[in-house]
C-alpha positions in Angstrom: 36.7 17.2 4.2 37.0 14.1 6.3 35.3 10.9 5.2 33.0 10.9 8.2 31.7 14.4 7.6 29.0 14.5 4.9 28.1 17.6 3.0 24.6 19.0 3.9 23.2 17.7 0.5 24.8 14.3 1.0 23.4 14.1 4.6 19.9 15.1 3.3 20.1 12.5 0.5 21.1 9.9 3.0 18.1 10.7 5.2 15.8 10.6 2.1 17.1 7.2 1.2 16.5 6.0 4.7 13.0 7.4 4.6 12.3 5.4 1.4 13.7 2.3 3.1 11.4 2.8 6.1 8.4 3.3 3.8 9.3 0.2 1.9 9.5 -1.9 5.1 5.8 -1.2 5.6 4.7 -1.3 2.0 7.0 -4.0 0.4 6.0 -7.3 -0.9 4.0 -8.5 -3.8 0.5 -7.6 -2.5 0.4 -4.7 -0.1 0.1 -1.9 -2.6 -2.5 -3.8 -4.6 -4.5 -4.4 -1.4 -4.2 -0.7 -0.4 -5.3 0.4 -3.9 -8.4 -1.8 -3.8 -9.5 -0.4 -0.5 -8.5 3.1 -1.5 -10.4 3.2 -4.8 -13.5 1.4 -3.5 -13.6 3.0 0.0 -15.0 0.0 1.9 -14.2 -3.5 0.8 -15.1 -7.0 2.0 -12.5 -9.7 2.1 -14.0 -11.4 -0.9 -14.0 -8.1 -2.9 -10.3 -7.6 -2.2 -9.6 -11.3 -3.1 -11.3 -10.7 -6.5 -9.5 -7.4 -7.0 -6.0 -8.7 -6.3 -5.4 -11.4 -8.8 -3.4 -14.4 -7.7 -3.4 -13.8 -3.9 -4.5 -16.7 -1.7 -6.9 -16.4 1.2 -4.1 -17.1 3.7 -1.8 -14.4 2.2 -4.6 -11.8 2.0 -5.5 -12.5 5.6 -1.8 -12.1 6.7 -1.3 -8.9 4.6 -4.5 -7.3 6.0 -3.3 -8.0 9.5 0.0 -6.4 8.7 -1.7 -3.3 7.3 -3.9 -3.1 10.3 -0.9 -3.3 12.7 0.7 -0.5 10.8 -2.5 1.6 11.2 -3.2 1.8 7.5 -6.5 0.0 7.4 -9.3 -0.7 9.8 -11.3 -3.9 10.1 -15.0 -3.5 11.0 -17.1 -6.6 11.9 -20.8 -6.0 11.2 -23.5 -7.8 13.1 -25.1 -9.5 10.1 -25.9 -13.1 9.3 -23.5 -14.3 8.1 -21.0 -11.9 9.6 -19.7 -9.2 7.3 -16.2 -7.8 7.7 -15.4 -4.5 6.0 -11.9 -3.0 5.5 -11.2 0.6 4.8 -8.2 3.0 5.0 -7.6 4.9 8.2 -7.1 8.6 8.0 -3.4 7.8 8.2 -3.8 5.2 5.4 -5.5 7.8 3.2 -2.2 9.8 3.2 -1.1 7.1 0.7 -3.8 8.1 -1.8 -1.6 10.5 -3.7 1.1 7.8 -3.9 -1.4 5.3 -5.2 -2.8 7.8 -7.8 0.8 8.5 -8.9 1.6 4.8 -9.2 -1.6 4.3 -11.2 -0.7 7.1 -13.6 2.9 5.8 -13.9 1.5 2.3 -14.6 -0.7 3.6 -17.4 2.2 5.5 -18.9 4.6 2.5 -18.5 2.1 0.2 -20.3 1.9 2.7 -23.2 5.7 3.0 -23.3 6.2 -0.8 -23.4 3.3 -1.7 -25.7 3.5 1.4 -27.9 -0.2 1.9 -27.5 
């Protein structure tokens, strides 16, 4: 077999690695998964709610990350005609496709904490 010809399994594996890379381009960073999980588990969240849920994030960073998630069609931003103005964030239908991944990450996180702490 020549070097430039990959076996079918190797070709599939290469495509899978690329798919993970593509997903991580959208979801990477310190905050995005935490923001998505806050909105996912609480359905609709105000900016201040997310700020309280995601420990350590600044207003400026949360604003930037929410805009990125909106550009990637994972969340929607709804401005309500209230006094003062209320802005709600929620996952789009497309964003809801991440729920299984978020649930799996939460379960893995619980198991990992038990593994590391012995509790």
